[in-house]
N, C-alpha and C positions, 0 to 999 in steps of 0.2 A: 504494500499500500504506500501510496505517496503521502507526503505531508499535507497536501491540499485536501485530499479526501478525508483525512483525519480532522482537519480544521472545520470542514463542512459539517462533519458528524457532530462536532462540539457545538457549532453554531445552531444547529438544528435542535439540539438538546437544550440549549439556553433559550431558544425561541419557545420550545415546549414548556419549560419550567416557567417562563414569563407568562404564557397563556394560563398555566395552572394557578399561578399566584393571582393574576387578574380575576380569574373565575372564582377563586376562593374569596377575594375581597368583595367581589360583586354579591356573592351569597351572603356574606356577613352583612353588608350594607342592606340587603333586602330583608334579612331577619331582624336587623336593628330598626328598620323602618316599620316592619309589622309590629314589633314589640312596642315601639313608641306610639303607633296608632291605636293599639289595644289599650295602652295606658291612658292616652288622651280620651278614648271613648269611655272608659271607667270613670275618669275624673268628671267628664261632661255629664254623664248620667247621674253621678252623685250630686253634682252641682244643680242640675235642673230638676231632679226628682226630690231633693231635699234631703238633709241628714236624717231627719226623724223617721221617714219611711224606710230609708236605707238601714238604719239601726234596728228598727223593729223587724225587718225582714232577715237581717243576718243574725241576730242574736239567737233565734231558735236553732239555726245551723251549727252554732258553736256550743250548743247544749244548755244555754241559760233558760231557766224556767221563770216565768213571770214577765212583768212589764219592765223593759229596760229604761224607759223614760217615764217614771211615775209622775203623775200630774193630777189635776182635778177630775179626770175621767176615771170611770170604773174599769176594773179589769175586764168586764165584759165587752169593752169597747174594741179589743183586738178581734173578737169574733164578729162583732157587729160591723166593723169597718168604719165607724164613726164614733164621735165622743158620746158616751152615755154618762150623764151627770150622776153623781151620788149625792146623798145627803138630802137636806131639806130644801124645798123650793122657796124662792123669795116672793 
């Protein structure tokens, strides 16, 4: 083999390696973009839906029993979906 064919083989390998690195970087950028898009979606849903609804929905998933945000409403409010007042009426 001559030196030129050896050099061509090396340059082809370098080009292949460069292509592999670029493909890897493109994959990482795409997965970073998807991760950031999902994070932004969760943040927007939390912001637009409100923290109270989010907290009430997530607390049973973590095993919490009861009302995570106690207030003037009765515990039956969770099943009713609206505030059921307790105590005497004015």
